[in-house]
N, C-alpha and C positions, 0 to 999 in steps of 0.2 A: 504494499500500499503505499501511497505518497505521503512523505512527510509534510505537515502543515504546521506552521506557527500560527495559532489562532488569536494570539494577544497576550497582554499580561493578565494571568488569572489572579495573582494577588502578590502582595509584598509582605514578607515576614517582619514583625515587629517584636523584639524581645522587651518585656516589661516586668516591673516587680509585682504588678496587680492587674491582672488582665480584665477582670470584671469592671474595675474602675476606668481602665483605658477604654473598654468597649463602650461604656456610658458616654464618655467624652467624645468619642469619634462618632457615635450615633447622634448625639445632641447637636454637635458644632459641625460635622461634615457630612452627615447624613447616611452613614453606614449603618442602616437599621434592620438589615435583613440577615438573619443567622442561617447560613448554609449548613454549618456543623458546629457542635460544641463537644469536646472530648477530653477525657482524662486518660492518660495511658502512659507507656514508656516509650521513648524515642530510641528504641532498640537497635535501629539501623544506621544512626547518627554517630556512633562512637568515635569514628574517624575525627569528627569536629567537636566532641564533647570530651576530651581528655582521656579517651580510651574507656571511658566508663559508661554504662547505660544510665541514662538520666530520666527522671520522672517529669512529666509535663502536663499542663492544661492549656488548650488551645481553642480559639474561637475563630471562624472565617466568617466575616462580615462584608456584605456588599451594599453598594449604593445602587439601586436598580434604575437609575437614570442613565446609566452606562459607564463603562470602565471597569478596571480591575478591583479586586477586593483587598481587605486587610486580614492577614492571618495574625491575630494577636496571640502571642506565645509566652507562656510563663512557666519557669521551673517551679515544681512543688517539693523538691527535695534539697534545694541549695538556693541561697540568695544570689542573684545575678550581679555580675561584675559590671562597673562603669568604665568608660574609657579613662585612662590614666591622665589625659590633658583634655581640655575643651577642644572641640573639633575646629578645624579651619577649612576653607574652601581649597580643594585640591587634594586633602587627605584620602589616602587610597581606601576604597571601598564605597558603599552606598551612603552619600552625604545627605541627600534629601530626596523626598518623593514629590512627583508632580500630580496634582488633583485637579480634574477638570472644574472649570467654572464658566458660567453663562455670562457673567459681566463682572469683570475684575473691578471696574471702578466703583460700581454699586456696592459689592460686597465689602471692599476696602473701607468704603465710607460708612456702611452699616457697622461693621466691627469697630471702627474707631470711635463711633458714636456710643456703642454698648459698652466699651472699655473692658471687655471680659477675654479678649483673645490678646496674646503676646504677638503683636505685630512686629516683625524684625526689619522690614524694609518698606520703602516707599514704592508706588507703582512705577515700573519701568518697562521697556520694550526691549525683547531679546532679539538677536541678529536675523531670526526668522520672522519678525514681525509681530510676535505674541506679546501681549501685555501680561505682566505678572507681578506678584509680590511674595514675600515669604513670612510664614508665622512659625512659632515654635510652641509644641504643645507642652502640657504640664509635665511631660516625661522627658523634656530636653531633645526631642526629635524635630527636625525641620521639615516643613511642608511648603512647597511652592504652589500657590493657586494661580492657575495660568488659563487664560482664554481659550476655549475650544469650541469648535463648530460641530462635532460629531456627537449626537445624542441618541441614545437607544430609545428612550421615551422621554416626554416632557412632563415632569411632575413638579410638585411644590419644592422649592429649594434651588438656591444658586450653585450648589456644588454637585458633581458627580463622583465618580470613582477615580481609581488611580489611572494616569495616563501617561507615566513614565518616571524616570529616575534621573538624579544628577549623580554621577559616579566618578570618583577620583581614581586616576590611573598613573603609573610610572612612565609609560611609553605609549603616546597617542597613536602611532602607526600600528603598533602591535594590538592595541585594544581595538581599533577600528576594523582590522581584519578579523578578530575573533567575532565581534558584534555582527559583521557581515556575513561570516561563513556559518556561524552557529545559530543565533537567535533571528538571522535573516533580515537585518536592517540594510535596506537598499539606497534609501534617498538621503543625500547629505545636504542639509540646509545651510550650514556654516562650517567653515574649517579656516581657522587663522590663529595667529599668536598675537597677543595684544593684551592690555589692561581692559578687563570687560566691565564697561561703565554700569551696566544694569545689574552687575552683582557686587557693586562696590559697598553696600551696607552689610554684606556678610563679613563675619571674621575671616580675615585673610583676602578679602575681595578687592584689594588695591594693588595685589601682585600681578606681574606679567604671567600669563598662562596660555598654554596650547589648549584650543577648545574646539570641539566638534559637537554639532547637533545633528543626530541622525534619526530618521524615522522610518518606522515599519507599519505598512498598510496591509492588513490581513486580506486574503482573497474572499473572505466571507463564505467559506465553505465548510469550516469546522461547526460542530454543534453550537457552541456558545460564542461564535465570533462576532456575531452582531451586537451582542451585550457587551463584550470586551472592547472591540473598536481598536482604532489605530493607536499607536504608543510612540514616544519619543525618548531616546536615551541622550543625555547631554554628558560628554566626556571632558574632564577638567584634568590637565597634567600641569603640575607646579612643581618646581625643583625643590628638594629638601623636606617633602611631606612624609607623614608617617602613616602606617597601616591601622585603619580604625579599629580592627579586631586583633591587633598584636597582643599576645599573651592572654587572650580571652577565648571564650567558647562561642560556638554557634548557640544562639538563644539568650545570650547575654543582653544587656541593654543597648538598643538601637536597632537599626535596620539590618535583618540578619540574611536575607536573601530576595532576590527577584525571581518570580515563578512564573513561567509561560504555559499556557494550555496548549497541547499539541495533539496531532493526529499521528499514529504509528511510531510507537516507542522504538520498534526494532529498526526501522529505517533511520530514525533519529541517532540511535547509538552508532550505527555505521558512519554517518555524517560527522558525528563528534570524533570518532577514532580516525577517521580520514584526514581530519583537520587538526590532528595532533592535540585535541582537548578531550580525551576520553572521559566517559562517565567515571566518576569516583564513587558514587552510590546508585545502585539501582534495586528497587524493591522486587522486581522480576514477578510478574502476575499481579492479581488485584490486591490492594492494601487498604483495610478499613480505617477511615477517619471519622469517628462517630457515626453519623446517619449517611455519609458520603463515602465513595470508595473509587480507587483507581490505581494505576502504576505510577510511581514516581521515580525520579532520578535527579541526580546532581552532578555538575561538573563546576570548573572554575574558569573565570576569566584570567588573562596573563597576570594579574595581580593577586589571585587567589580570592577575589570576591565570588561568593557562592550563588550560582544560578541553578534554579531547580526548574524541572519539566514535569507536568503531569498530563497522563492520558485518562481522562475521567471515564470512569465505567458506570457510576451509580450516583445520583444526585437526588435529594428529596425535592418534590414538586409542591405537594399540598401535604405538610407533615400531619396536620389535624386529621386528615382522611386516610393517612397511610399511603399515600401515592408516591411512587418513586419512579424516577426515569432510569431505565437500565439501558446503557449504551455499550455494555461490554461486547455484544455480539452484533452491533450495528455495522452493516456492511458498507453503507455510503458515507461519504464525508460532507454530505449537505449541511447548511445551517439549518437548525431546527426552526419551526415556524415561531414568529415572534410571540404569539399568544402563549405558546408552550413555555417559553423562556420567562414571560411575565408572570407566570404561575409561581415562580420561585420566590417572588415578592410577597406572596401570601404566606411565607414561612413564619412561624413564631418570632416575634420581635423581643423576647425577654429570654434571659439565660435561665437554665434550669439546674446546673450541677454547682457543687460547692468545693472548689479547689482550696488549697492552703493559700491563706492571705498573708502575703509578706509585706504588706503596707506598713510603713513606719519602721521597719527593721533596717539596721544599718547594712549597706550593700558591701558585697565582698570587695576587696581590693583586687586589681588585676592579678590573675594567676600565672 
């Protein structure tokens, strides 16, 4: 079967209190649809968790206006570690997440008036012509609210889901080759070396950087491709930067991975190996995540940033009625009818499980 990258399915966020984080993202960014909620062991991730099997609680939340979701991830057997130093633009790894916005000017004005959001930057225009601004959530994560013209459906609220990421790299040319060959980003909107004026308000934003803005437009043939939509990766290379997850584990505080929804894991594995970025983890066969299931795998970009891939086999459509969509034996790779995908938005919007709550506990130092 043909390998398809259908869009960013979700970005993983390591937090100390997943239920508190979910409540914030639901209220302020519109991630109100729970696809799964699960307490389990991360038994396949020992390569990135200190060689030990770790316990975790996770919630996958979506904003059904379109875009990828947030996989909110919390250790339940250890306190997560924070970065040793505050992050600066260009630090290697996932620095910020892009969130779709219907009108940046209106949202910026609204949040300034309300005074409840930590607004990090003024409104600026990136080299591709998109207006944007940055905020910081209560858990020290940066989000870029950016004008977007692709929407799966038009509901109340100015924000949508994830539409990209800002990623720090050590070698822009190597990074560009990886993101072209593996996650299939083909369109280059901007490629230059300069002081990026639209990023000047960020820590380290006054430095000269190599910068590329690349876009992936799905063929809208995968099951959930119309929901996930196009995405943009912004690569930033700055001399003398550090690795965001140096001496820390996957699942510690911050953005832990970017996950792509794909068709044909077998073909994808061949593509990764052929391009010298073999899969480092592969669940092989179906893997249950609460009420959802699929096959997942990981590899790394040239700087070790973790990229996840999921071939979805099962997803709840209407939980209250016990209706699930089984895609494991689906022969075609057509996009699902929009009315079917919209039914996911009828999922329960409250959490049911009770993980260990680490709120208020002192965080681990970097390990």
